[in-house]
N, C-alpha and C positions, 0 to 999 in steps of 0.2 A: 715140745720142751714148754713147761709153764711160762712165759715169760714174766720178766723182773718185775716188781713193786705188786704186786698177785699172791697174796700171802706168802711173800717173801722172807719173810722172817719167824713162819710158825713153823718150827721144826717140829712139833707134833702131829703135823697135817704131811709133811712130807710121804713118809711111806705112803698114806692114804692115797695122798694124790698118784703116785708112783703106781698101785696095785690098779687105780681106774682106767690105766693104759697109756699116762703120760710116759713118755723118755725119760727126760730129766725136769730138775726144778732147777731155775736161774732164782738167786736170791733177790730180795730187795738190794736198793745199792745202798753201797756200804763207806762211810767216809773214816775220815780219821777222830773227828770227836763226833760224841752225840748230838743231833742235832732235834729241835721239836720241829721243823716243819713252820708251815703258814698257818694261820688260825680257822676256823670253820668260816665260811661256809669251802672245802677245797674241792668239792666233784658238786658236778650235776650230769643230767643228762642232757642232750642236746639229740635233734633229729640226725639219727642214725648214727646215735656213738655217745660216748660220756666228754667230757671235758674236765680233767681236773688239773690242781695246781698243788698238792699233796708236799711240796718243798722238800725233796730228799728227809724226810723226817728218817731218823734210823738211831740205832743203839750208841754207835761208835766202836769202831775196831777194837777195843779192849773186851768188851762185853761182848760183841758179834763173834770174835775169835774163842771165847771161853766158853757160848754157848756151842757152838760147831765142835769144839775137841768133846764136851761132855755128849752130843747128840752123837758122834762118831763111836761113843765109847759104847752107847745103847745101842748103835745100828750095825755093830763090826759084824754081826752074820748075814746083814743084809745087802751094805754099802750101796746106802741108795747115791744113786747119781745126781749130782750137784753142780750147778756152774753160779760161782760165787762175783757178784757185780761190784763193780768199785769207781766211786768217784772222786776228783781230786781239781785243785787247781793249778798245780804244776805238775811237770813232768815230773820230779825230785818226789813230790807227795803222790802220786800215783804208786811210786815205786818203792813208798815208804807202806806203801798199802799193802804193797802184791806181796813183800816182803817178811813183812808181821804176818798175814792170811796165811803165806805159803808153806809156812812151818809148822801150821797146824795139822798138818796131814792130810785128808783122805777126803780130796773133792777132783770132779772134774779136770775142770778149768777155769780161767778168769774172763769175765766179761766187761771189758775197760766201758764205760758211761761217758761217754763224748761228746754226747748230744740233748740231754734233759733237756726242753724247749723254755724252761718258766724259771730258772735260777740263776741269777747273774754271777759269771766269772766260772762257774763250774759246768757250765749247760753247753748250749751247743754253739757258746763262742767258740769254745775248744777241737769240735768236729768241725767247725765250718774253716778254722786256720788249718790249710795243709801241714805246715812246718810244724804246729803246736805237736798238731795231732802225732805226726813222723815222731817227734822228738816222746813221747808220752809212752808210742809203741814200745821205741826201743829201751825207753827206762823200765819199763815193766817186764819185757822178753830177759831184760838183762840180772832180772831177781829171780825167775821162775824157769824150771823144766815144762811146766804144762803149758798147754795151749792157752793162746791169749785170743780173744775175739774182741775186735773194734765194733761199736755200737752206733750207726753212722745217723746224721743229722735228718731229717725229713725234707729239707729245704738247702739242696745245694746247687750251685750254680754249672757245675760239670761232672756229674757222678762216675763217666768211666776216668776220669781223670784222678778223682778224689780216690778211686776205688785201687788204681796200679800206685799210685803213692803209697797206699795203707799195705798192701800186697809187697812193697819194695822194702817198706818201713821192718817187715815179719812178722806180722800179724797171721796169724794162722786159719781166720774166717772172718767174715764180714758180714753183722747184723743189721738188715734192712727192713725196717725203717723203725725210728722212734716216733712217737707223737707228735703231733704237728703243731705248730704256735697257733692260738685261736682264743678268742675270748667268747661270754654270752651275757646279751643286757637284761635286765629284768625290765619293762617300759611302765611296771608299775609303781616300781621303787624310783623310778630312772637312774640306776647305777648298777656299774657291773656284778653280777652273780658272782661269782668268786673273787674271796678276801684280796687276793692275789692283782686281781682284775683279767691279768693273762696266763691261762693256762696248754695244755695238751692235748689235743684234741687225738682219742683213740675209738676203734669202732668201726664197723663196716665203711663207714665215710672214708677212712683213708686208705681201705683194701688197694682201688689204682692207685694209688702215686705207691706203695709198695709194690705193688705188680710189675710197676714197672720202673723201678729203680733194681728188681732181680734182674730183670731181663737186661737192662742197661750192663749190672757189674758181670753178668754170665757170661759176655761177649767183651768181657773189658779183661778178665782176674782168670788165675788158673786156682786159688783157694776157694774153698767152700764157700758160700752163701748161706747165711740161715735168713729163712724170711719170716716178716711180723708183721700185723698189720690189717685187722677186721677179719681175722678169720672165725669163723661164727660156725662155719661147718667141714663136711668134706668138699665141696666144693670149691672153696678159699683154697683150700692146703693143696688143693689137685693144682688149680691155678698157677700159685706160686711152684709146685715141683714143673710144673712144665716152663714156667718161666726161667726156671735157671737152679731155685733153689734144692740144698740137698735134703734139709731140716725144716721145719719151722716150728715156732712158737705162739701160743695164743695165751691172749689176757684177758679183753672186757669180755667174752664167752664164759669166760669161767663166773664172772659174777651171776649167771643164771641158774648153772648146775653144774659146778666144779666135780661133781663123783660123776656126772655121766657124759661130759665135753668129749674128754676124749676119747674113751671108747668108742663113741658114736661116729668119731672122725674118723678114728683107726677101722671098724667097720665099715665106712662109706669110701672110703680109699680102697683097701683091699675088694670092691665090688665092682671098682671101676677098674683098677689093675684086673681084674678077671675077666671083665666085660671085652677091655681092651687089648687083650692079649699081653699084658706085661707079668713076669714073674718076680721082680724086684722092683722097690723103688727108684734104686739106681738108673734103669731104665727109663723112667719117665722124663728124669731131670732134663730140664733143657730142650723136651721134645718139639715146644712151639718153637726152635728157632732152626728147627731141619725145614 
């Protein structure tokens, strides 16, 4: 899948992304009201990854729903697989978002962004609170028959406990992990580089954290796990599969060459499967636990 936050409201690009080998597109996180996000600079390169604090900029649910409806009418023959990511500050507002977008129709699932690391009140504070996370999932599930994915914060004191509670709340899958709270300082200007000071670290630097989280979740829950974080090639995707991910999302790698990234990962995974004697991806999932 294309991870949330990357080309996620560029509807005109969705079919091209899918045709390049991507299995599904996760939209940018959508809120109830339009949000401009933070002022520039909002992104910078760092060692082994990127640091961003976009601030959940989005057009708001009303405009997004209209654009999704228009895209569905134009895309009827292809039915591009889309997962809609949403964020809110309360279980009630998550439920409102899900109810409003669910009526638009043709998309695969919802991804609940419980874990943005750099936005107060709608970020990782929600995901780190198990009771609040449970309430959000239950509220969302009451408004839709579509699958609901819960996106996990990168920093949790006890991943297995969190995972089991999220599963009991009714989540259909867990997305692990979101970016990691981090910052960078310009030593010449002697101040933080990002306007928000704190941002989310993505890219290869966080891959070992993501793999560990997926590995722990696989031993704790029965629902599928979607691995994300630092997947730049087939090697990292395979690591996530072996750790227990049923599928993966790709984000930072898309910045390099989105039209080739997914095809190259697919080819590398297929080659590994042939060399290792696997006939399906499912046979690989969790193989590192054997």
